[in-house]
Every structure is written in structure tokens, then in C-alpha cells.
C-alpha angles and dihedrals in degrees: 000000000000118000129188120243086235089065098052117134132186111269094024113138120226129196102218127173088255092055142273114333134182120213108244096176139342137192126199108217124193109183121199090247126038132012127321119259140186120235111204140184110210129190121208106237095211102040103023093231114149122219134181118227134178121207133184115253113270093015112150121241129180112252117213117215106219115197113217115203127183107226136175121228107233107175145321119262108192108291092352135079118219116219130183122213107237093217106038098024090226116150122230128194112217127190114237090236090062091057095054115182092352091080089070091066104036121104128173113289096022121131124227135172111238116205110214130189119182091342094308124111108237100170147000125221114206129180113273090253135016132197115234136170123244107244099181138006139138115265117254109256118229109252092022093107107134110163110261095004116160136198131194118260132182117224125216089262092056095253116137119225135172111246135177118269094254094064113101138187111289095027117129115231134185114236128193108238094203097056102016092233130141113256108177145325113264 
């Protein structure tokens, strides 16, 4: 579906020759001399790379319709993750490469929004923070209480995160899914 550059909106997805891009920001510029143009900042949906592009006003671009489905992660089957659609109850097998960094924060029973374009998963929306259990970490040593000191800990999903010294094995912690950093103990 072709869309005019005058109708661009933040979050809109475009199918460009270079790949699938999401509009991060746009600015309609009308100089005193010459024709109007639209200055855009586009983010590659698959790689996350950001590019700047300038288009003439009223130039046509191909809009990509990305289907967002809320799905529940059921279990892991070898190299694949099995999700269930919350509305139709259909199961879908997804390669771990398609999930990207989201696989570090998914545990059985969690919900995620899968972004699909032409049957291919192009992105995963997770909550801003998730609660996970500490599977392994060194115990905090008495007397080793430097202010702000951190130690490595492995979460139940296998992801490593830096936590304060007072966090022990079995504690539940809140982790930021955008940066992968420890937020607080729950």
C-alpha cells in the first residue's frame, strides 16, 4: 500500500528497498525557496540500525502492514520456542534467532507481542520490566560491603546480569528488558 510522505506518522512501518523500517521521527520542511521536503529518521526493524533520509513532499513510499499478535510462551522445544496465540489458541514454533534479545527474558507462561510481516517475525514487544529468579551467584562475603558494589548473577533464563552484593540464589529480581540491567529485588 503506497503512502505519501506528507502522511507519515511516528511508529509507521515502511517497506523500503533496503528493508523494513519504522519511522522514529519526521519533520516536514518548507524552505523559502524550492520545494518542500520531509526529513525522516528511520529504524531498521530487524537490525535496529537508524538511518536519516530526506524525501520530496508528496513522494510515495510503500507502507508495510505489521500484524501484532499477543502470544503466550509455552515451552522450549530444542532450538525453537513454542508460542500460543491468545485469541485463536493456535501454536507457533519460533526459531530463537527470530526472537533476538527477547529470549533472554522469556520464561514459560509469559506473554509477549510478536510483530509479524508476511508470516515472518520481525520484532518482539516485551513488558518494560520482568521478574526473574536468580539461579546462580556467589554469596556476598561479610565485610565486603563497598557502596554500590556489584557481582555477576545468572537468571533462570540463563541471562547474566550485575546485581548488588546482598542478592542471593533464589531471590526474585526485576530486570529492565530494554537494557538488560538489574532494577530492584522483589
